Biopython code that builds the backbone (N, CA, C, O; Angstrom):
import numpy as np
from Bio.PDB.StructureBuilder import StructureBuilder

atoms = [
    (1, "UNK", "N", (29.441, -85.524, -30.253)),
    (1, "UNK", "CA", (28.669, -84.309, -30.372)),
    (1, "UNK", "C", (27.986, -84.013, -29.051)),
    (1, "UNK", "O", (26.772, -83.812, -29.029)),
    (2, "UNK", "N", (28.720, -83.980, -27.952)),
    (2, "UNK", "CA", (28.123, -83.664, -26.643)),
    (2, "UNK", "C", (27.490, -82.289, -26.654)),
    (2, "UNK", "O", (26.512, -82.074, -25.939)),
    (3, "UNK", "N", (27.981, -81.387, -27.401)),
    (3, "UNK", "CA", (27.427, -80.019, -27.436)),
    (3, "UNK", "C", (25.964, -80.030, -27.902)),
    (3, "UNK", "O", (25.152, -79.248, -27.406)),
    (4, "UNK", "N", (25.632, -80.899, -28.838)),
    (4, "UNK", "CA", (24.261, -80.965, -29.335)),
    (4, "UNK", "C", (23.385, -81.812, -28.432)),
    (4, "UNK", "O", (22.161, -81.727, -28.534)),
    (5, "UNK", "N", (23.944, -82.613, -27.567)),
    (5, "UNK", "CA", (23.173, -83.514, -26.693)),
    (5, "UNK", "C", (23.394, -83.152, -25.233)),
    (5, "UNK", "O", (23.668, -84.032, -24.418)),
    (6, "UNK", "N", (23.282, -81.883, -24.889)),
    (6, "UNK", "CA", (23.469, -81.483, -23.525)),
    (6, "UNK", "C", (22.377, -82.038, -22.635)),
    (6, "UNK", "O", (21.213, -82.132, -23.024)),
    (7, "UNK", "N", (22.789, -82.405, -21.421)),
    (7, "UNK", "CA", (21.794, -82.924, -20.443)),
    (7, "UNK", "C", (20.973, -81.747, -19.955)),
    (7, "UNK", "O", (21.351, -80.589, -20.132)),
    (8, "UNK", "N", (19.822, -82.066, -19.327)),
    (8, "UNK", "CA", (19.004, -81.046, -18.745)),
    (8, "UNK", "C", (19.765, -80.312, -17.700)),
    (8, "UNK", "O", (19.623, -79.093, -17.594)),
    (9, "UNK", "N", (20.596, -81.005, -16.890)),
    (9, "UNK", "CA", (21.389, -80.372, -15.879)),
    (9, "UNK", "C", (22.360, -79.371, -16.457)),
    (9, "UNK", "O", (22.498, -78.265, -15.935)),
    (10, "UNK", "N", (23.045, -79.751, -17.542)),
    (10, "UNK", "CA", (23.988, -78.888, -18.205)),
    (10, "UNK", "C", (23.314, -77.634, -18.732)),
    (10, "UNK", "O", (23.807, -76.526, -18.523)),
    (11, "UNK", "N", (22.185, -77.803, -19.418)),
    (11, "UNK", "CA", (21.468, -76.634, -19.960)),
    (11, "UNK", "C", (20.980, -75.703, -18.875)),
    (11, "UNK", "O", (21.091, -74.485, -19.013)),
    (12, "UNK", "N", (20.445, -76.245, -17.800)),
    (12, "UNK", "CA", (19.941, -75.389, -16.693)),
    (12, "UNK", "C", (21.123, -74.636, -16.099)),
    (12, "UNK", "O", (21.003, -73.441, -15.829)),
    (13, "UNK", "N", (22.233, -75.277, -15.891)),
    (13, "UNK", "CA", (23.445, -74.648, -15.362)),
    (13, "UNK", "C", (23.891, -73.498, -16.257)),
    (13, "UNK", "O", (24.236, -72.426, -15.759)),
    (14, "UNK", "N", (23.888, -73.706, -17.561)),
    (14, "UNK", "CA", (24.295, -72.692, -18.516)),
    (14, "UNK", "C", (23.308, -71.539, -18.491)),
    (14, "UNK", "O", (23.722, -70.380, -18.485)),
    (15, "UNK", "N", (22.017, -71.825, -18.478)),
    (15, "UNK", "CA", (21.006, -70.761, -18.467)),
    (15, "UNK", "C", (21.148, -69.880, -17.230)),
    (15, "UNK", "O", (21.071, -68.654, -17.321)),
    (16, "UNK", "N", (21.350, -70.491, -16.106)),
    (16, "UNK", "CA", (21.468, -69.721, -14.860)),
    (16, "UNK", "C", (22.731, -68.888, -14.892)),
    (16, "UNK", "O", (22.714, -67.737, -14.458)),
    (17, "UNK", "N", (23.804, -69.424, -15.384)),
    (17, "UNK", "CA", (25.090, -68.648, -15.437)),
    (17, "UNK", "C", (24.953, -67.514, -16.395)),
    (17, "UNK", "O", (25.424, -66.414, -16.108)),
    (18, "UNK", "N", (24.327, -67.730, -17.531)),
    (18, "UNK", "CA", (24.183, -66.645, -18.537)),
    (18, "UNK", "C", (23.215, -65.593, -17.992)),
    (18, "UNK", "O", (23.420, -64.398, -18.204)),
    (19, "UNK", "N", (22.189, -66.015, -17.309)),
    (19, "UNK", "CA", (21.214, -65.092, -16.729)),
    (19, "UNK", "C", (21.911, -64.146, -15.695)),
    (19, "UNK", "O", (21.670, -62.939, -15.679)),
    (20, "UNK", "N", (22.780, -64.744, -14.835)),
    (20, "UNK", "CA", (23.497, -63.918, -13.870)),
    (20, "UNK", "C", (24.449, -62.983, -14.580)),
    (20, "UNK", "O", (24.562, -61.820, -14.193)),
    (21, "UNK", "N", (25.153, -63.462, -15.632)),
    (21, "UNK", "CA", (26.049, -62.583, -16.358)),
    (21, "UNK", "C", (25.355, -61.469, -17.065)),
    (21, "UNK", "O", (25.880, -60.358, -17.145)),
    (22, "UNK", "N", (24.145, -61.747, -17.599)),
    (22, "UNK", "CA", (23.316, -60.735, -18.253)),
    (22, "UNK", "C", (22.932, -59.648, -17.256)),
    (22, "UNK", "O", (22.993, -58.459, -17.570)),
    (23, "UNK", "N", (22.539, -60.058, -16.059)),
    (23, "UNK", "CA", (22.131, -59.049, -15.069)),
    (23, "UNK", "C", (23.319, -58.203, -14.664)),
    (23, "UNK", "O", (23.173, -56.998, -14.461)),
    (24, "UNK", "N", (24.487, -58.800, -14.542)),
    (24, "UNK", "CA", (25.666, -58.052, -14.157)),
    (24, "UNK", "C", (26.076, -57.066, -15.277)),
    (24, "UNK", "O", (26.471, -55.930, -15.013)),
    (25, "UNK", "N", (25.969, -57.544, -16.536)),
    (25, "UNK", "CA", (26.290, -56.676, -17.654)),
    (25, "UNK", "C", (25.335, -55.481, -17.722)),
    (25, "UNK", "O", (25.745, -54.371, -18.062)),
    (26, "UNK", "N", (24.068, -55.714, -17.398)),
    (26, "UNK", "CA", (23.080, -54.590, -17.343)),
    (26, "UNK", "C", (23.538, -53.559, -16.342)),
    (26, "UNK", "O", (23.527, -52.363, -16.629)),
    (27, "UNK", "N", (23.943, -54.012, -15.159)),
    (27, "UNK", "CA", (24.331, -53.103, -14.085)),
    (27, "UNK", "C", (25.668, -52.408, -14.381)),
    (27, "UNK", "O", (25.844, -51.235, -14.052)),
    (28, "UNK", "N", (26.584, -53.113, -14.985)),
    (28, "UNK", "CA", (27.902, -52.516, -15.263)),
    (28, "UNK", "C", (27.855, -51.472, -16.384)),
    (28, "UNK", "O", (28.510, -50.431, -16.316)),
    (29, "UNK", "N", (27.059, -51.780, -17.418)),
    (29, "UNK", "CA", (27.008, -50.936, -18.589)),
    (29, "UNK", "C", (25.572, -50.438, -18.758)),
    (29, "UNK", "O", (24.861, -50.924, -19.637)),
    (30, "UNK", "N", (25.142, -49.511, -17.963)),
    (30, "UNK", "CA", (23.746, -49.095, -17.932)),
    (30, "UNK", "C", (23.485, -48.066, -19.063)),
    (30, "UNK", "O", (23.495, -46.855, -18.845)),
    (31, "UNK", "N", (23.255, -48.601, -20.263)),
    (31, "UNK", "CA", (22.888, -47.758, -21.396)),
    (31, "UNK", "C", (22.126, -48.615, -22.410)),
    (31, "UNK", "O", (22.214, -49.842, -22.423)),
    (32, "UNK", "N", (21.375, -47.906, -23.257)),
    (32, "UNK", "CA", (20.485, -48.577, -24.146)),
    (32, "UNK", "C", (21.159, -49.496, -25.165)),
    (32, "UNK", "O", (20.616, -50.533, -25.545)),
    (33, "UNK", "N", (22.396, -49.076, -25.612)),
    (33, "UNK", "CA", (23.111, -49.853, -26.619)),
    (33, "UNK", "C", (24.099, -50.830, -25.982)),
    (33, "UNK", "O", (25.222, -50.969, -26.466)),
    (34, "UNK", "N", (23.700, -51.507, -24.909)),
    (34, "UNK", "CA", (24.527, -52.404, -24.192)),
    (34, "UNK", "C", (24.606, -53.749, -24.956)),
    (34, "UNK", "O", (23.818, -54.671, -24.741)),
    (35, "UNK", "N", (25.606, -53.800, -25.861)),
    (35, "UNK", "CA", (25.694, -54.967, -26.763)),
    (35, "UNK", "C", (25.993, -56.258, -25.996)),
    (35, "UNK", "O", (25.476, -57.314, -26.359)),
    (36, "UNK", "N", (26.814, -56.194, -24.947)),
    (36, "UNK", "CA", (27.139, -57.385, -24.172)),
    (36, "UNK", "C", (25.855, -57.907, -23.462)),
    (36, "UNK", "O", (25.543, -59.096, -23.524)),
    (37, "UNK", "N", (25.158, -57.031, -22.820)),
    (37, "UNK", "CA", (23.899, -57.464, -22.131)),
    (37, "UNK", "C", (22.889, -58.016, -23.129)),
    (37, "UNK", "O", (22.252, -59.037, -22.871)),
    (38, "UNK", "N", (22.742, -57.344, -24.267)),
    (38, "UNK", "CA", (21.795, -57.818, -25.286)),
    (38, "UNK", "C", (22.190, -59.179, -25.837)),
    (38, "UNK", "O", (21.328, -60.021, -26.091)),
    (39, "UNK", "N", (23.470, -59.399, -26.021)),
    (39, "UNK", "CA", (23.937, -60.711, -26.524)),
    (39, "UNK", "C", (23.706, -61.796, -25.464)),
    (39, "UNK", "O", (23.303, -62.908, -25.804)),
    (40, "UNK", "N", (23.950, -61.496, -24.217)),
    (40, "UNK", "CA", (23.721, -62.462, -23.144)),
    (40, "UNK", "C", (22.220, -62.793, -23.010)),
    (40, "UNK", "O", (21.852, -63.952, -22.822)),
    (41, "UNK", "N", (21.365, -61.771, -23.108)),
    (41, "UNK", "CA", (19.935, -61.951, -23.075)),
    (41, "UNK", "C", (19.464, -62.890, -24.184)),
    (41, "UNK", "O", (18.655, -63.790, -23.957)),
    (42, "UNK", "N", (19.999, -62.655, -25.406)),
    (42, "UNK", "CA", (19.622, -63.475, -26.551)),
    (42, "UNK", "C", (20.132, -64.911, -26.416)),
    (42, "UNK", "O", (19.459, -65.863, -26.813)),
    (43, "UNK", "N", (21.338, -65.049, -25.846)),
    (43, "UNK", "CA", (21.921, -66.400, -25.622)),
    (43, "UNK", "C", (21.046, -67.145, -24.640)),
    (43, "UNK", "O", (20.734, -68.316, -24.857)),
    (44, "UNK", "N", (20.635, -66.479, -23.542)),
    (44, "UNK", "CA", (19.781, -67.122, -22.539)),
    (44, "UNK", "C", (18.471, -67.622, -23.208)),
    (44, "UNK", "O", (18.035, -68.743, -22.948)),
    (45, "UNK", "N", (17.883, -66.828, -24.022)),
    (45, "UNK", "CA", (16.644, -67.236, -24.728)),
    (45, "UNK", "C", (16.883, -68.457, -25.606)),
    (45, "UNK", "O", (16.084, -69.393, -25.608)),
    (46, "UNK", "N", (17.988, -68.446, -26.356)),
    (46, "UNK", "CA", (18.303, -69.578, -27.204)),
    (46, "UNK", "C", (18.507, -70.866, -26.382)),
    (46, "UNK", "O", (18.033, -71.937, -26.762)),
    (47, "UNK", "N", (19.208, -70.742, -25.273)),
    (47, "UNK", "CA", (19.404, -71.917, -24.435)),
    (47, "UNK", "C", (18.076, -72.426, -23.843)),
    (47, "UNK", "O", (17.850, -73.632, -23.743)),
    (48, "UNK", "N", (17.206, -71.481, -23.454)),
    (48, "UNK", "CA", (15.910, -71.886, -22.910)),
    (48, "UNK", "C", (15.065, -72.564, -24.006)),
    (48, "UNK", "O", (14.381, -73.543, -23.707)),
    (49, "UNK", "N", (15.085, -72.103, -25.208)),
    (49, "UNK", "CA", (14.333, -72.712, -26.316)),
    (49, "UNK", "C", (14.917, -74.111, -26.542)),
    (49, "UNK", "O", (14.166, -75.059, -26.774)),
    (50, "UNK", "N", (16.220, -74.249, -26.479)),
    (50, "UNK", "CA", (16.837, -75.598, -26.671)),
    (50, "UNK", "C", (16.422, -76.559, -25.529)),
    (50, "UNK", "O", (16.135, -77.733, -25.761)),
    (51, "UNK", "N", (16.401, -76.032, -24.320)),
    (51, "UNK", "CA", (15.963, -76.859, -23.178)),
    (51, "UNK", "C", (14.519, -77.341, -23.389)),
    (51, "UNK", "O", (14.207, -78.521, -23.230)),
    (52, "UNK", "N", (13.649, -76.384, -23.753)),
    (52, "UNK", "CA", (12.252, -76.782, -24.008)),
    (52, "UNK", "C", (12.096, -77.794, -25.094)),
    (52, "UNK", "O", (11.385, -78.784, -24.925)),
    (53, "UNK", "N", (12.761, -77.566, -26.234)),
    (53, "UNK", "CA", (12.615, -78.443, -27.387)),
    (53, "UNK", "C", (13.196, -79.802, -27.108)),
    (53, "UNK", "O", (12.751, -80.789, -27.694)),
    (54, "UNK", "N", (14.187, -79.892, -26.221)),
    (54, "UNK", "CA", (14.842, -81.137, -25.916)),
    (54, "UNK", "C", (14.146, -81.913, -24.829)),
    (54, "UNK", "O", (14.143, -83.144, -24.858)),
    (55, "UNK", "N", (13.538, -81.206, -23.840)),
    (55, "UNK", "CA", (13.085, -81.907, -22.649)),
    (55, "UNK", "C", (11.686, -81.614, -22.202)),
    (55, "UNK", "O", (11.244, -82.172, -21.198)),
    (56, "UNK", "N", (10.953, -80.754, -22.907)),
    (56, "UNK", "CA", (9.573, -80.461, -22.486)),
    (56, "UNK", "C", (8.602, -81.466, -23.151)),
    (56, "UNK", "O", (8.876, -81.954, -24.247)),
    (57, "UNK", "N", (7.539, -81.753, -22.527)),
    (57, "UNK", "CA", (7.097, -81.345, -21.181)),
    (57, "UNK", "C", (7.461, -82.343, -20.096)),
    (57, "UNK", "O", (7.019, -82.198, -18.956)),
    (58, "UNK", "N", (8.269, -83.367, -20.428)),
    (58, "UNK", "CA", (8.586, -84.400, -19.411)),
    (58, "UNK", "C", (9.452, -83.883, -18.293)),
    (58, "UNK", "O", (9.246, -84.281, -17.146)),
    (59, "UNK", "N", (10.427, -83.003, -18.566)),
    (59, "UNK", "CA", (11.383, -82.551, -17.520)),
    (59, "UNK", "C", (11.260, -81.037, -17.242)),
    (59, "UNK", "O", (11.692, -80.556, -16.194)),
    (60, "UNK", "N", (10.690, -80.327, -18.157)),
    (60, "UNK", "CA", (10.597, -78.870, -17.994)),
    (60, "UNK", "C", (9.341, -78.434, -18.707)),
    (60, "UNK", "O", (8.945, -79.049, -19.697)),
    (61, "UNK", "N", (8.707, -77.383, -18.221)),
    (61, "UNK", "CA", (7.485, -76.862, -18.841)),
    (61, "UNK", "C", (7.383, -75.365, -18.575)),
    (61, "UNK", "O", (8.023, -74.839, -17.665)),
    (62, "UNK", "N", (6.583, -74.699, -19.368)),
    (62, "UNK", "CA", (6.325, -73.266, -19.201)),
    (62, "UNK", "C", (5.086, -73.023, -18.347)),
    (62, "UNK", "O", (4.104, -73.754, -18.478)),
    (63, "UNK", "N", (5.104, -72.055, -17.509)),
    (63, "UNK", "CA", (3.925, -71.630, -16.813)),
    (63, "UNK", "C", (3.977, -70.105, -16.678)),
    (63, "UNK", "O", (5.047, -69.520, -16.516)),
    (64, "UNK", "N", (2.840, -69.498, -16.747)),
    (64, "UNK", "CA", (2.771, -68.044, -16.666)),
    (64, "UNK", "C", (3.162, -67.647, -15.252)),
    (64, "UNK", "O", (2.630, -68.193, -14.285)),
    (65, "UNK", "N", (4.085, -66.704, -15.123)),
    (65, "UNK", "CA", (4.541, -66.231, -13.827)),
    (65, "UNK", "C", (3.484, -65.288, -13.253)),
    (65, "UNK", "O", (3.181, -64.248, -13.837)),
    (66, "UNK", "N", (2.940, -65.660, -12.122)),
    (66, "UNK", "CA", (1.912, -64.861, -11.478)),
    (66, "UNK", "C", (2.401, -64.262, -10.164)),
    (66, "UNK", "O", (1.598, -63.798, -9.354)),
    (67, "UNK", "N", (3.680, -64.271, -9.957)),
    (67, "UNK", "CA", (4.238, -63.718, -8.679)),
    (67, "UNK", "C", (4.027, -62.197, -8.682)),
    (67, "UNK", "O", (4.689, -61.456, -9.409)),
    (68, "UNK", "N", (3.123, -61.785, -7.881)),
    (68, "UNK", "CA", (2.768, -60.324, -7.841)),
    (68, "UNK", "C", (3.872, -59.483, -7.191)),
    (68, "UNK", "O", (3.827, -58.257, -7.286)),
    (69, "UNK", "N", (4.839, -60.088, -6.548)),
    (69, "UNK", "CA", (5.951, -59.369, -5.947)),
    (69, "UNK", "C", (6.954, -58.898, -6.968)),
    (69, "UNK", "O", (7.780, -58.032, -6.679)),
    (70, "UNK", "N", (6.895, -59.459, -8.163)),
    (70, "UNK", "CA", (7.882, -59.083, -9.175)),
    (70, "UNK", "C", (7.363, -57.867, -9.957)),
    (70, "UNK", "O", (6.167, -57.739, -10.218)),
    (71, "UNK", "N", (8.268, -57.010, -10.308)),
    (71, "UNK", "CA", (7.940, -55.743, -11.052)),
    (71, "UNK", "C", (8.589, -55.784, -12.384)),
    (71, "UNK", "O", (9.663, -55.213, -12.573)),
    (72, "UNK", "N", (7.941, -56.475, -13.356)),
    (72, "UNK", "CA", (8.485, -56.552, -14.700)),
    (72, "UNK", "C", (7.650, -55.734, -15.674)),
    (72, "UNK", "O", (6.475, -55.462, -15.426)),
    (73, "UNK", "N", (8.262, -55.348, -16.770)),
    (73, "UNK", "CA", (7.610, -54.529, -17.772)),
    (73, "UNK", "C", (6.628, -55.320, -18.648)),
    (73, "UNK", "O", (5.762, -54.731, -19.294)),
    (74, "UNK", "N", (6.760, -56.631, -18.669)),
    (74, "UNK", "CA", (5.920, -57.416, -19.532)),
    (74, "UNK", "C", (5.632, -58.788, -18.936)),
    (74, "UNK", "O", (6.378, -59.235, -18.065)),
    (75, "UNK", "N", (4.579, -59.471, -19.374)),
    (75, "UNK", "CA", (4.262, -60.791, -18.824)),
    (75, "UNK", "C", (5.373, -61.809, -19.122)),
    (75, "UNK", "O", (6.032, -61.748, -20.160)),
    (76, "UNK", "N", (5.556, -62.724, -18.202)),
    (76, "UNK", "CA", (6.660, -63.693, -18.263)),
    (76, "UNK", "C", (6.144, -65.129, -18.111)),
    (76, "UNK", "O", (5.136, -65.392, -17.455)),
    (77, "UNK", "N", (6.880, -66.037, -18.747)),
    (77, "UNK", "CA", (6.761, -67.451, -18.452)),
    (77, "UNK", "C", (7.887, -67.827, -17.502)),
    (77, "UNK", "O", (8.987, -67.278, -17.572)),
    (78, "UNK", "N", (7.601, -68.760, -16.625)),
    (78, "UNK", "CA", (8.668, -69.380, -15.855)),
    (78, "UNK", "C", (8.943, -70.724, -16.466)),
    (78, "UNK", "O", (7.998, -71.430, -16.820)),
    (79, "UNK", "N", (10.189, -71.114, -16.608)),
    (79, "UNK", "CA", (10.561, -72.422, -17.054)),
    (79, "UNK", "C", (10.701, -73.301, -15.797)),
    (79, "UNK", "O", (11.729, -73.267, -15.120)),
    (80, "UNK", "N", (9.666, -74.077, -15.501)),
    (80, "UNK", "CA", (9.648, -74.883, -14.284)),
    (80, "UNK", "C", (10.228, -76.278, -14.562)),
    (80, "UNK", "O", (9.963, -76.894, -15.594)),
    (81, "UNK", "N", (11.019, -76.738, -13.610)),
    (81, "UNK", "CA", (11.603, -78.054, -13.719)),
    (81, "UNK", "C", (10.753, -79.081, -12.982)),
    (81, "UNK", "O", (10.296, -78.812, -11.871)),
    (82, "UNK", "N", (10.540, -80.209, -13.556)),
    (82, "UNK", "CA", (9.772, -81.310, -12.904)),
    (82, "UNK", "C", (10.524, -81.804, -11.698)),
    (82, "UNK", "O", (9.933, -82.029, -10.642)),
    (83, "UNK", "N", (11.858, -81.981, -11.844)),
    (83, "UNK", "CA", (12.731, -82.360, -10.724)),
    (83, "UNK", "C", (13.786, -81.255, -10.608)),
    (83, "UNK", "O", (14.253, -80.704, -11.604)),
    (84, "UNK", "N", (14.147, -80.951, -9.341)),
    (84, "UNK", "CA", (15.128, -79.873, -9.151)),
    (84, "UNK", "C", (16.473, -80.255, -9.730)),
    (84, "UNK", "O", (16.850, -81.426, -9.786)),
    (85, "UNK", "N", (17.184, -79.221, -10.161)),
    (85, "UNK", "CA", (18.536, -79.355, -10.670)),
    (85, "UNK", "C", (19.440, -78.487, -9.828)),
    (85, "UNK", "O", (19.301, -77.264, -9.847)),
    (86, "UNK", "N", (20.347, -79.068, -9.100)),
    (86, "UNK", "CA", (21.260, -78.324, -8.262)),
    (86, "UNK", "C", (20.469, -77.414, -7.308)),
    (86, "UNK", "O", (20.855, -76.271, -7.061)),
    (87, "UNK", "N", (19.383, -77.929, -6.792)),
    (87, "UNK", "CA", (18.542, -77.179, -5.862)),
    (87, "UNK", "C", (17.623, -76.170, -6.469)),
    (87, "UNK", "O", (16.904, -75.486, -5.741)),
    (88, "UNK", "N", (17.613, -76.048, -7.752)),
    (88, "UNK", "CA", (16.747, -75.098, -8.454)),
    (88, "UNK", "C", (15.485, -75.795, -8.951)),
    (88, "UNK", "O", (15.519, -76.951, -9.373)),
    (89, "UNK", "N", (14.387, -75.076, -8.892)),
    (89, "UNK", "CA", (13.101, -75.596, -9.402)),
    (89, "UNK", "C", (12.728, -74.954, -10.725)),
    (89, "UNK", "O", (11.670, -75.249, -11.282)),
    (90, "UNK", "N", (13.609, -74.055, -11.249)),
    (90, "UNK", "CA", (13.284, -73.332, -12.469)),
    (90, "UNK", "C", (14.529, -73.068, -13.271)),
    (90, "UNK", "O", (15.648, -73.213, -12.778)),
    (91, "UNK", "N", (14.326, -72.676, -14.524)),
    (91, "UNK", "CA", (15.429, -72.293, -15.439)),
    (91, "UNK", "C", (15.202, -70.879, -15.893)),
    (91, "UNK", "O", (15.257, -70.590, -17.088)),
    (92, "UNK", "N", (14.941, -69.965, -14.925)),
    (92, "UNK", "CA", (14.796, -68.548, -15.163)),
    (92, "UNK", "C", (13.458, -68.227, -15.857)),
    (92, "UNK", "O", (12.636, -69.115, -16.085)),
    (93, "UNK", "N", (13.264, -66.970, -16.178)),
    (93, "UNK", "CA", (12.055, -66.484, -16.806)),
    (93, "UNK", "C", (12.305, -66.231, -18.310)),
    (93, "UNK", "O", (13.436, -66.049, -18.761)),
    (94, "UNK", "N", (11.218, -66.230, -19.032)),
    (94, "UNK", "CA", (11.272, -65.864, -20.443)),
    (94, "UNK", "C", (10.050, -64.978, -20.750)),
    (94, "UNK", "O", (8.915, -65.375, -20.485)),
    (95, "UNK", "N", (10.276, -63.827, -21.285)),
    (95, "UNK", "CA", (9.088, -62.976, -21.633)),
    (95, "UNK", "C", (8.215, -63.776, -22.592)),
    (95, "UNK", "O", (8.713, -64.493, -23.459)),
    (96, "UNK", "N", (6.885, -63.635, -22.416)),
    (96, "UNK", "CA", (5.951, -64.322, -23.302)),
    (96, "UNK", "C", (6.160, -63.894, -24.766)),
    (96, "UNK", "O", (6.023, -64.692, -25.693)),
    (97, "UNK", "N", (6.489, -62.631, -24.933)),
    (97, "UNK", "CA", (6.783, -62.103, -26.272)),
    (97, "UNK", "C", (7.915, -62.915, -26.950)),
    (97, "UNK", "O", (7.813, -63.298, -28.115)),
    (98, "UNK", "N", (9.000, -63.161, -26.176)),
    (98, "UNK", "CA", (10.127, -63.885, -26.743)),
    (98, "UNK", "C", (9.744, -65.352, -27.020)),
    (98, "UNK", "O", (10.177, -65.921, -28.022)),
    (99, "UNK", "N", (8.959, -65.947, -26.164)),
    (99, "UNK", "CA", (8.499, -67.290, -26.411)),
    (99, "UNK", "C", (7.711, -67.392, -27.710)),
    (99, "UNK", "O", (7.891, -68.327, -28.490)),
    (100, "UNK", "N", (6.830, -66.409, -27.930)),
    (100, "UNK", "CA", (6.045, -66.392, -29.159)),
    (100, "UNK", "C", (6.859, -66.146, -30.386)),
    (100, "UNK", "O", (6.508, -66.630, -31.462)),
    (101, "UNK", "N", (7.971, -65.388, -30.264)),
    (101, "UNK", "CA", (8.866, -65.145, -31.391)),
    (101, "UNK", "C", (9.702, -66.383, -31.757)),
    (101, "UNK", "O", (10.085, -66.554, -32.914)),
    (102, "UNK", "N", (9.983, -67.246, -30.763)),
    (102, "UNK", "CA", (10.917, -68.356, -30.975)),
    (102, "UNK", "C", (10.308, -69.717, -31.021)),
    (102, "UNK", "O", (10.958, -70.679, -31.432)),
    (103, "UNK", "N", (9.050, -69.822, -30.600)),
    (103, "UNK", "CA", (8.395, -71.125, -30.545)),
    (103, "UNK", "C", (7.136, -71.051, -31.397)),
    (103, "UNK", "O", (6.497, -70.002, -31.482)),
    (104, "UNK", "N", (6.786, -72.151, -32.017)),
    (104, "UNK", "CA", (5.552, -72.229, -32.801)),
    (104, "UNK", "C", (4.350, -72.295, -31.851)),
    (104, "UNK", "O", (4.484, -72.614, -30.670)),
    (105, "UNK", "N", (3.192, -71.989, -32.396)),
    (105, "UNK", "CA", (1.950, -72.073, -31.607)),
    (105, "UNK", "C", (1.778, -73.516, -31.080)),
    (105, "UNK", "O", (1.342, -73.706, -29.945)),
    (106, "UNK", "N", (2.115, -74.515, -31.888)),
    (106, "UNK", "CA", (1.973, -75.916, -31.505)),
    (106, "UNK", "C", (2.931, -76.227, -30.329)),
    (106, "UNK", "O", (2.560, -76.912, -29.376)),
    (107, "UNK", "N", (4.175, -75.703, -30.425)),
    (107, "UNK", "CA", (5.159, -75.923, -29.337)),
    (107, "UNK", "C", (4.642, -75.233, -28.048)),
    (107, "UNK", "O", (4.682, -75.823, -26.969)),
    (108, "UNK", "N", (4.181, -74.042, -28.171)),
    (108, "UNK", "CA", (3.653, -73.362, -26.965)),
    (108, "UNK", "C", (2.539, -74.145, -26.342)),
    (108, "UNK", "O", (2.508, -74.317, -25.124)),
    (109, "UNK", "N", (1.618, -74.627, -27.150)),
    (109, "UNK", "CA", (0.495, -75.381, -26.600)),
    (109, "UNK", "C", (1.036, -76.666, -25.896)),
    (109, "UNK", "O", (0.501, -77.081, -24.868)),
    (110, "UNK", "N", (2.046, -77.252, -26.435)),
    (110, "UNK", "CA", (2.606, -78.493, -25.899)),
    (110, "UNK", "C", (3.416, -78.229, -24.589)),
    (110, "UNK", "O", (3.411, -79.042, -23.664)),
    (111, "UNK", "N", (4.105, -77.067, -24.553)),
    (111, "UNK", "CA", (5.004, -76.750, -23.426)),
    (111, "UNK", "C", (4.394, -76.072, -22.266)),
    (111, "UNK", "O", (4.935, -76.148, -21.162)),
    (112, "UNK", "N", (3.228, -75.368, -22.461)),
    (112, "UNK", "CA", (2.628, -74.565, -21.392)),
    (112, "UNK", "C", (1.690, -75.431, -20.567)),
    (112, "UNK", "O", (0.833, -76.152, -21.078)),
    (113, "UNK", "N", (1.902, -75.316, -19.265)),
    (113, "UNK", "CA", (0.980, -75.991, -18.297)),
    (113, "UNK", "C", (0.488, -74.915, -17.318)),
    (113, "UNK", "O", (1.218, -73.986, -16.975)),
    (114, "UNK", "N", (-0.755, -75.066, -16.885)),
    (114, "UNK", "CA", (-1.293, -74.081, -15.954)),
    (114, "UNK", "C", (-1.181, -74.505, -14.532)),
    (114, "UNK", "O", (-1.595, -73.771, -13.634)),
]
sb = StructureBuilder()
sb.init_structure("model")
sb.init_model(0)
sb.init_chain("A")
sb.init_seg("    ")
for serial, (resi, resn, name, xyz) in enumerate(atoms, 1):
    if name == "N":
        sb.init_residue(resn, " ", resi, " ")
    sb.init_atom(name, np.array(xyz, "f"), 0.0, 1.0, " ", f" {name:<3s}", serial, name[0])
structure = sb.get_structure()
């Protein structure tokens, strides 16, 4: 059952790949009913939740993204890695709204670091 026991490296690699594909799908099919982009966005969130539930807070944690250079519509968490994976220090962003929809209050309290 390797699928259920993915390593942190495997999950981070999948999250980054899906995140890139999601952004490309948004650019290719620029319309509100972009089913491919929406599916990829949802898959990324599910993979991020799986990463957090499997490896937080020892190997990954949530932190509020305070990068003022970014122009996003809503507040975001960054999934920060304790040790880099393939040169990456993070596993992309997750809107705080999505985190609250998919994680319990206890999980959020356990996973968020300031």
